[in-house]
N, C-alpha and C positions, 0 to 999 in steps of 0.2 A: 513520758510522752514525746519530749523533745527528740530522745534517742531513736524512738520508732520513726519519726518523720525524717530524721537525718538518714537513717538506714534506708527508708524508702526512697529518698532522693537520690542517694549513692547507687542504689539497685537500678533505678530508671535511668540515670546518667550512664551506668555501664551497659545497660541494654541499648541505649541509642548509640553508643560508641560502637558496640559489636555490629549492630544492624548497618550503621552508616559506613563503616569500614569494609563491608563485605565486598569481596571481588565482583564487579559487574561483568556479566557475560554477553558477549557480541552476539547479534542475530546474524547468522551466516546461511547461505543457501544449502539445501539438502545435498546437492552433488555440484561439481563445477559445471558452469554454463558454457555451452558451445558458442563459437563466434557468431555473431549476428543475433544474439538473444539479449533481450532486456527483460529481467523479471523484477516485479515490485511485490514485496510482502507487506500486508496491511498489518497494523497492530491489533486489530480485532476483526472478526469476520464480516465480510462486505455481502449483503444480500442481492445487489444489482437491481436491475440491469445498469451496466456501465455504458457511458458515452466516452470513446477514445477518439482524439484527433492526433495525428501523427504529421508534422509538417504541413499543417493546414488541411489535411484530407482525412476525413473520417473513416475509421476502420471497425468493421464489424467485430464485436466481442462475443465469442462463443462461451456460454456458461455451462460447466459440467455439473456443478452441485447448486443446491439452493442457496448455500452460503458458502463462501470460500475466502481464503486468506492470500492467495496469490494471484497475480496478473502476469501471464507470460506472453511476450511479444517475440515472434521468431521472424526469421527472414529479412532482417535489416541490413542494409548495406553499411559500409564503413563510412565514418564521418560523424558530424554532428546532427542530431535530430531533436526537434522541439515536439513535446508532447503536452496534452491537456487531458485531464481525466474528470469527468463529471458523473454525478448520480443524483437521482431525485430523493432517495431516501437515506443516503449515507453522505457524511462530511468526510472528505480526503483532502490531506495536506501534506506536502505541497500538491496542488492540483495541476500546477503549470512548471515545466522545467526543460532543461537541455540535457541530453545524455550523449556521451562521446563513445561510439562503438569502435573498438580497435580490431585489428586483425587476428589476435591471438585467443582471446577469451570474451565471454559475455560480460554484462554489467547487471549488478544487483544492488538494489535499494530498498530501504524500509520507509513506509509512509504511515502517517497517523491516519486512523479512521475511526469514526464513531457514528452511530446510528441516530438519525434524526427521527424526532416524534412529532410528525406535522401531518395534517390532512391535506392532500392535494385534490383541489376541486377542478373539474372540467379537464381532466387529463385526457379523455378521448378525443377532444377537439383540437388539443395541442400536439397531436402525434406527429413525430418526426419522420420524414422519409428514410428508407433503408439506406445505411452508409454504403458508398461505392467501394472503398478500400484501394489498396495499392497491390499491384501484382506481386505475388510471392510473399506478402506479410500476412501473418496470421496472429490473432490475440486470443487467448484463452483464459478465462477466469475459473481457477481450479483450486 
């Protein structure tokens, strides 16, 4: 009986060692991003709608699919931009940050996302006006 327990413990330890030492795969964009582009990939599908503020200005977010894993912001100028992302039904983290847009390539980040299981009451009375946006800046949830 002791030999069976010892063999089981050794097999479990070997399994933990193999799984724990497995090489991690980085999450990368599907293709290189053009200059002026900021892309966020979420860890799980986001159902939206998303609220996006860039440098204190609300940006309209076009939603291509019912649920999506990427938010792509195009048309950004070079320099540092502060962003804020919010959703009524999803948790996104980090939801606030800064991104440095360079002259040669776009920026790619991975953000945690999780679905909230809540009931939102009185959503029709708290409707937010349509965002103004920035000239030339487009955001797409795809």
